[in-house]
N, C-alpha and C positions, 0 to 999 in steps of 0.2 A: 493448620490454616490451609484452605484450598482456594485458589483463584481460578475462575472459569474463563474459557475462551471459546470462540467459534471460528470456523474457517468457511469461506464462501467464494463463489466464482459467479460467472454469468449465468449459471444454472439456477441461481436463486433470483427471485423477482426483485426488481428495482424498488418495489414498495416495502421491502423488508426494513423494519424500523430498528436501526442499530441503537438509537437512544433508549428505546424500550428494552433492547437486549441488555444494555448496561444496567438499567434499573432492575432487571431480573438477575443480575449477578455476574454478567460477563465483563471482563476488563481488557480483553485483547481480541482483535479480529485479525486473522491471517487471510490474506486475499490472494487469489490466483492472479499472477501477472502475465504468465506465458508458458510456453511449452516448446522444447527443442530450440531450434534456431530460426523458426519461421512463423510461429504462432503466438499471437498476443491475445490476452483475454479482453474482449471489447468492453467489459464492465469494470475493468481494474481502476481507471481514474475516478469514476463515479463512486465506486465502493470505498476507495481510499479517502475521498473527500467526505463521504458520509461517516466513516469511522472516526476521522479526526474531529468532525463537527460534533460527534456524540461524546467526545472526550475519551475514546478508547485508545489503548496502545495499539499500534499497527505494525504489521509485518507483511512481506510478500512471499509467496511460494512459487517455485518454478519447476515444472515437471521436466525432468531430464530425459533426453532421447539420445541414445548412444549412436544413432544413425547420423548425427551432426557432431562436429568437433566441439571440444570444450571451449575453444576460443570463440567459436561462433555463438555458443550459448552466452558467454560473457559479453560479447558485443551487443547482442539484442537486449540483455538485461540492462546494460548501460543506457540504451536508447529508450527504455520503457520505465524503469524504476527510478524515482527521485533519490538522490543521495540523502542519507539519513534514515532511509527505510531499510531495515534489515532484510536480507534475502535468505530464504530457507530452501535448499534443494529438495524436491519431491522425487524420491527414488523408489520405483516399483517396476511393473512390467515394461520392458523395453528400455530401461535406464542403464543397462550395462553393469559392469563390475565395479569393485571398490576402487581400482586404480583410476577409472574414468571419472567416478564421482569426486575423488580427491583432486583430480586435475581441474574439474569445473570449479570446485570450492576455491582452489588456489587462484584461479584466474578471476573469479568474481571478487575475491578479496583484493587482488591486485588492482582491480578497477575502482577500489575505494569503498567497498561495501562490507558491513559486518555480516558474517554468516554464523549465527549463534546456535543453530540446531540442524539436524539432518532428519528429514522424514524418511524412514526406512523401516517398514513394518517387519515383524519377526518372520512372517511367511516368506517374504522376499529374501531376507537374509538366509533362511534355510534353503531356498531355491538356489541361491548362489553357492551353497555348500558350507554354510556357517563359517565364513572367513572372519579373520580379525578385522575389526573396524578401527583399529588404533590410528590416530591422526585425524579422524573425522570429528566434526562437532558432536556434542551430546545428542542423544536420540529424542526425536518426537516419534513416539510409537503409537500403534493403534491396536485395539482389541475390544470386542463388544460382548457383553454378557448375553444380549438378546437383540432383537430388531423391533421390539414393541415400542410404539411411540409413547413418550412420556416427558414430563417436565425435567429441567436440569436436576432438581433435587431427587426425583424418582429414579432417573437414569444413574446418577452418581451413587445412590444407595445400593445399587446392585453390583458395584465393581469390587472384585476380590483384591486383596493386597498383593497377590502374586502377579497381577497385571503390570506392576511397577518393576518387575525383575528385568535387569538389563541383559544384553547379549553382545557378543563380538568384542567384549572388553569395554563397552560403553554403558553408561547409566542412562536411564530414562528420565529426562527432565520434564517433558510434556507428554501427556497421555490422551490420545483421542479415544474416549471410552464409549462413545455412542455415535451412530450414524442416523439415529431416529429421534433426536431430541425435538421437543416443541419449545421454541424460543420466540418471544415477541408475537405469539399467535400463529407462527408458521412452523410447519413440519413437513418432511423430516429435515433436520439439520445435523451437521457434525458438531459434537460437543467435546471439549477438551478440558483437562484439569492440570494445574500446576500446583505442586505442594509447597506453597509459600505465599507471601504477601504480594500485592500489586507492586510495591516498591522493589521487592526482590526480583520479580518478573521483569520489571522495567530495566533493572540493572543488567539482567541477562541479555536483554534486547538492545542495550546501549541507549536507552531512552530515559527521560525524566519520568518520575512516577506520576506527576500531575499532568493535566492537559497541556499541550505544547504552547509555549509562549509565542504568540503571533505579533508581538509589538512591532517588530521590524517590517512586517508584511501587511499591516493594517494601517490605512491612512485616512484621515479626515480631510476632505478636499473642499475648499471654499466655493461658494456660488460665483457665477460669472458668465459672461457671454464671449464665446470664441476664445476661452482660456485654454491653457495647456498644462498638463501634469504628466510626470513620468513615474510609473510604478516600478520600483526595483524588483528584479527577479533573483533573489538570493537563493543559492542552492540550485535545485532543478525542479521548480514548481511546474505543475501540470496545467493550471488554469487560473483565471482571475474572475472576481465577482465585482459588481458595482451595486451598492445598496442605496437606493433613493429614499429620502425621508417620506414618512407616511403622507399620502395625499399629494406628493410631488413626483416629478419625473426628471430624468437627465437624458439629454440628447448628445450622443457621441458622434461627432461629424467625421472624425478621422481617427484611425488606430494604426499604429506601426510598431513592429517588434525590432528593437535595435540589437545588433550583434556586437560582440567585443571587438574593439579596434584600438590601435595605438593612438595616444593622445595627439601625436604629431600628424596623424593622417588627416587629410582634408576631405576625404570621401567616406561618409558614414556607410555602414553595411547593414542591410535589413534582411530579416527572414520574411518569407511569404506569410500569408494568412491574415494580413490586416485588411482595412477597408477605407474607402473614401466617400461613403454615403452615410446618411443619417441612420443611427441605431438608437432606439428609445428604450431606456431602462426604467421600469416602474417598480414600485415597492414590492410587488409580488413576482417580479421577473428580474432577479439579480444576476442570472447566469446559471452555470459557469460558462466561461468562454475558454476554449482550449488554447494553450500556449504552444505554438508550433516549434519544431526543430528545423534547422536547415538541412540540406541534402546529406550532410555528414553526421547528422544527429546532434549537432551542437546547440546549446541552450542560449536563447536571447538573454541579455542582461537587463533589459528594461522594456516596459510597455508604454508607448507614448500616445497620449490621448489629447485630442482637441474637442472641447465640450462646451455645452451651454446648460446652465442649471440655475434655477431661481432660489435654490436652497442648498446649503452644504450637504454633502453626501459622503459615504464611506466606501473605500475600495479594500479588497482583500486579495492577496496573491498567495497561492498555496498549492 
C-alpha cells in the first residue's frame, strides 16, 4: 500500500486545486512555512487552509539556515505555525551540520511541536561527510528517476526499490520521488510516497486519519440587529470565516480580538487588527480574515463581533 503526498510553497499558484489533488490520490500536503529566522512563506496560511478544507493531512516544513541560531528558528516557527501542525526541518544547502539540526529539532519540540521527519537528501548527507544521523527523526528523502513530466502513477512506476535505502543510520519514511509530477492539472510538482495507509501516515504525523473535527470552531449564529457573538480561538488558528446564507448578507459593524487576561482584571486587553466600520459578508465572500498576534506573537483567545443579519449564518475559526 502506497499513500501519496505533495509539497508546496508560494512558488505554486493559488489556483492549485488541492481537493482535486486528493481525488487523484494525494492524502498529505506539506507546506513551506518559512526559512531561517527572518523569512516566512507568504502563501503558508492560505495553503494550510486549502489543505484542511480539502480533507488532506497537513504538515509544515521549515528550511534551516545555519546563519541564524537554533532558538531564533524556533521562535519564528512558534509565531507562524499553529500548534497541532507538525513541523519538518528542511536540511540542505546552507543548513549546517547534524549538531545544528538536532539543536533546532530539540528547540522546536520544546516549543510544543511534533517533529516527525527530517528532510535531508542523500547528496547533502554525503556533502557533510556521511555522518551518523542518530537522534534525528526518520528521513524524508528525495531522489528522482528522471525529470520528465508525468502523472502520479507514471512517475511512481519508474521508482526503483533501492531509492528507499536509508543512510546515516536512519530509515526513509517518506520519499520525494519526483519534482515533475502533474497533479490537479498543474506541473511540475514535487510528489512523495509513503509505504503505508493514510491511517499509518496520520499516526506518524500525530493526526487523526479522517478530516479534522471542527465542531468546536464552527458556530451557527442566530439572526439579529446589533447583536454580539464571541468566536473562540482554540489552539493557534490563523483566520476566521463568516458564511452568509444563500441570497443573504451579514454586516459586521465591529470586530475586536481579545487577549488572555486574569478573570479578576477590570481592563480587557485587545490585539490590533480589528475594525469599527461596516464590513459586509456575502455568500460568495466568506473570508478568510487573518487573526493577528500581539507584539510578542501571542494568540488572541476570542474574536468579538457586533453584527446585523436577517438570517442565521455560520462562522469558522481555523
